[in-house]
N, C-alpha and C positions, 0 to 999 in steps of 0.2 A: 580471249574475249569474255568468255564466261567468268573467269576470275575477276576481271575488271568490273563487270557488271555487279558481281557480288560485293566487291569492295565499295562500289559507289552506293549500292543499296544499304550497306552497313553504315556508311558515312551519313546517308540521308536519315537513317533511323536514329542514329545518334544525335544528329542536329535536331530532329523533331523531339526526341526525349529531353534534350538539353532546353529547348524552347519551352516545353511543357513544365519543366521544373522551374522555369524563370517566371512563370505566370503567378501573379499575386492578386488577390481580390480583397479589398477593404470594404467595410460597411459604411453606411452613411455618416456615422458618427466617428469614424476613423480617419486619420491622416498619417501619411509616412514621410518621414524626413530621410531622404536618400543621400548616402555619401558614396561618391565615385572616386575610387583611389584616394580616400581620406578627405576629398573636398565635397562640401555639401552642394547639392543641386539648388538651382535658383528658387524653385517652388516645390512645395510639398506634393506628394502624389495622393491620389484618391479623392472622393470615393470611387469604387467600382474596380475594373480590371486594368492592370498595367504590368509591364514586364520588368523584372529585376535581374540584371545580368551579373550573376555571381560567377566567380569570386571577386570581380572588381567592384561590385555594388554591395553595400550594407545599408540596411534601413532600420530606423527606430520608429515604431508605431506609437501614436499619441491618441488617447481617447479625449473627445471634445465634450462628452457628457458632463453634467454637474456632479462633482464628487462631494460626498458628506464625510466629514472627519469630526469625531468627538475629541475634544481637548481634554485631557485627563485632569482630575481635580487638582487644584493649586492652593496651597496655604499662603494666604495674602493677608497683610495687615492694612486696614483702610487708613484713610487720613486722619480720621479721629481715633486711631489706635484700638480698633476692634479686630480681633483675629477671626477670619472667616475662611471657609474652604469653598472654592468656586470652580465649577467646570462649564463648558460652553460646547456648542456645535457650530462649525464653520461650513458653508457652502461656497464652493469655488469651482471654476472651469478654466480650461485652457482656451484663450482667444487667439494666441499666435503660436503654432506648433514649432516654428523655427526657433523662437526665443526660448520656449519651454525645454528644447533639447541642447541648444548651444550655450545658454546663459547660465544654466544651473544643472548640477549633476543629477539631482532627483527632486523634481519640483513637488511631488506629493510629500516628501519627507520635509523639504524646506518650508513649504507653506504651513504644514502642521506645526513646525517649530517656531515659526514667526507668530502664528496665532497664540501659541502657549506663552511666549515671552511678552506679547502685546497684552494678553489678558492679565497677566501678573501686574505689569506696570500700569495699565489703565485702571484697574480696580483699586490698585494701591494709591492712586490719585483721587479716588471718590470717597465720599463719606458713606456711612452705613445706610442712612436714610435714603440718599440718592440711589444707592445700589438696590434697595428694596422697592422704592416708589417710582423711581425714574428709569425703569429697565430699558425702555425703548431708546431714550437718548444715549444711554450707555452702549447699547447694541450699535447704534449708528456710529458712534465714536470708534468703537472697535473696528467696524467694517472699514471706515475711512482710513485708519492707521494701517491696517493689514493690506488693504488695497494698494496703498502707497508703497509698501515694501515689495509686493508681488508683481506690480506692473512691469518693471523691467525684465521679468521672467516670462512675460506673455501670459500671465495667470490673472484672472479676474475674480476677486472675493465678492460674491453677490450678496451674501448675508452672513451675519454672525449673531447668534442667539445665546445669552447667558442661560444655562439650563437649570442648575441648582446652586442655591446659597445655603450652605450649612453653618449654622451659628453655634457657638459654644453653649452648653447647657445652662450656665449661669446667665448668659445673655437672654436665652429664651424665657427664663423665668422672670428676668427684670422686664422684658417686653410684655410678658403675660400680665404682670402686676400693673404696668403702665396702661395696658388696654382695659383692664378691669376698672382702674381709677377713672379712666376717660369715660367709660360707660356710666359709672356712678355719678359723675360730674353732669353728664347729659341728662340722666334721669332726674337729678335734683333741679337742674334748670328748667326742664319740662314741668316738674311739679310746681316750681316757683311761678312759672308762667301761667299754669292752670289756676293757681290760687289768686294771682293778680287779676286774671280775667273774671274769675268768680266774684272777687271783691268789687270790680267795676260794675258787674251786673247787679250786685246787691245794692251798690251805692245808687245806681239808676232806679232800681225798684223803690228804694227808701224815698228818693225825691218824689217819685210818682204817688206813693201811698201816704206820704206825710200829710197832705191836706185832707185825707179821708180817714178819720179814726176808726170808722167801722170796717173799713177794708183791712186796717191793720188787725182789728179783733178777729175778723173772719180768717185771715191768714194764720193768726195764732191759734185758733181752734182746729184749723186744718192740719197744722203741723202736729198738734196733740193727737189728732186722730191717726195720723200716720205712725206716730211713735207708739200708740197703743195697739195698732195692727201688727207691727213688727215685733215688738216685744211684750210678752205676757207679764205685765207688771202694774203696780198701782202707782198712779201719778197724782201728786198733790201740788196744786198751783193756786195761787191767789186769784179770786174772782174780782175782775175790775168793776168798780162802782158804776161806770158808764153803762154797763149791761142792765143795772137794776133801775135806772132812772125811769124807763117806761112803765114799770111796775109800781113805783112810788108816786108817780104824778097823780093818778086818780085819787088817791087817799088824801093828797093835799087839797084837791078840789073839793072833795066831800067835806072835809073838815072846814 
């Protein structure tokens, strides 16, 4: 009787130990795809506590958090035949754990490779100006193409960002010369507009002062005073006869 009790106790202890080893705990962001005798169970397990009856059960844990992967720099020739080196960052996450395990061997590696080839092909279809100035539209196009490829795997590409665009040195010099020429053009246009506005104001002032010769003379004298103040020099200018008429008039009356 004692031997039977001991054997029963040992069996109970072994069963308890077996059940303890079958306990699995998953975090809130994890799911487990369980295979029982090679066949997948209907729904993923988790989060929280569940039992995994080994050796008949095997599980594959899947992380549901957003994953960030840097796409290594790629040498690409744009549509206008400019050689550039481009890299990008892709953000994606698993939305269907069953598909991520059953439809693709390694969804992380597969998604990264799809992003790499898509980056190369999409940038190759764009022109350099579009690549530099319309980055947002290019990012949206990359995201749509990658998401179309990864959707059957249960993976959602939430965003793709082109990170760096490295141009050849000769192209950088050409763009610097172009930018400098553009700045010079804008400066000349602004200067010409200023001259035009000044000429318009002078024209309006001339129309106002023409009926009043004395106003013209006063403005002339004022300009001479300003020049004499700014520059320490001797100025020789003709004296208008109109200024002498008030002094000559009394002599004529006396005579």
